[in-house]
N, C-alpha and C positions, 0 to 999 in steps of 0.2 A: 386622155390620161389625167388622173387625179393624184397629185403628190400631196402627202401630209407628213407631219412629224419630221420635217427636214432638220437634221442636226449637223452643223458645221463647226469648224474650229476657228476661233478668232485669228485674224491676220493671215489667213490662207486664201489662195485662189485655187480654182479647180479647172482642170483641162476639160472635164466632161461632167454632166450631172443635170438634175432638174433645175431649170432657170439659171443656174450658176456657172455653167460650163463656158470656159474661155474659147475652146475649139469646137465643142459640140454641146448643144442643149437638147436634152432628151424630152422633146415635146412633139406633138402631132399625132400621126397615125401609127398604130401598133398592128402588126400582122404576124401571124404564127404559121409555121409549117411543121407538121408532126409526121414522122415516119417510124413506125414501131416505137422504140423508146428514145429516139433522137428528136430533139426540138431545136428549131431555129426561130428566134424572135427578133423581128425588126422593130426597133423603137426609133421613130424618125429615120435618120440615116445610119443608126448604129445597129450592128448585128451581134446578138448574143446567141451562144449555142450551148446545148447541154442535154439533159435527160428528163424524161417524164416517167414516173412510176405510179400508176393509178392517177390520182389528182396532183401528186407532189411533183413540182417542177424545180430543177436546179440548173441555173444558167450562169454563164460567165463570158467575159471577153477581156482581152489584154491588148492594150495599145501603147504606142510610144509617142512622145511629144517632145518638142524642143523648147527649152527655156534655160539659157546658160548651161547647156549640156542636155543630154538625153534622159528623159524621165520615162518610167514604165508605170502604167496605170492598170490596175486590176479592178474590174467591176463585177459584182455578183448580184443575181436576182434569185431569191428562193421564196417559194410559196406554193399556192395551189392554183390550178387551172380547171375550172368547171363551168358549164353553161356559158361558154364563150366569154368568160371573165377571168382575168388574172388578178389575184390578190397576193402581194408579195412584199418582201423587204429588199431594199436596194442597199448595197454597200460599195463604197469607193475607197481604194487605198492606192497610194502612190509611192514610188521609190525613186529618189533623185540621185544625181551623181554625188558620190562621197557622203551619202547620208544613210542612216539605218533604214532597214526595210521591214515592214512598211514604215513610212515616215509619219510625222506628226499630223499632217493634213489629211484627215479622213472625213467622210461624209456618209450619213445614213439617212434613209427615208422610207416611208411606206408608199406603196404604189398600188392603185386599183385602176384597171383599164379594161374596157370592152375591146375585144379583139376583132379586127376587120377580117372578113372572109376566112375563117379557120379552115385548114385543110388537113385531113388525116390520111 
């Protein structure tokens, strides 16, 4: 995986993300499974699910984490998948207890990865 253009917010930490995840770091092997228009993408230990329409991929996952209460994290990956390569934009948003949703701590990045053993 190659991450670039990583944009974070000062004085924030992140539960997940490229290099910066407290609980999960999205590094390592990427694997994809495609069945009709449904897509499952494993990035390291994280599972993103969504759709594919032609080359266009739209994936998401929602997780909960504990830090002075329960936080909900929504991560999205949107981009293109062709020739066993995913080129996409990653977005992280979190919602904390008694805070506006999404909260102030967001993260975005560009992702390019070759996909291991694609299956259709």
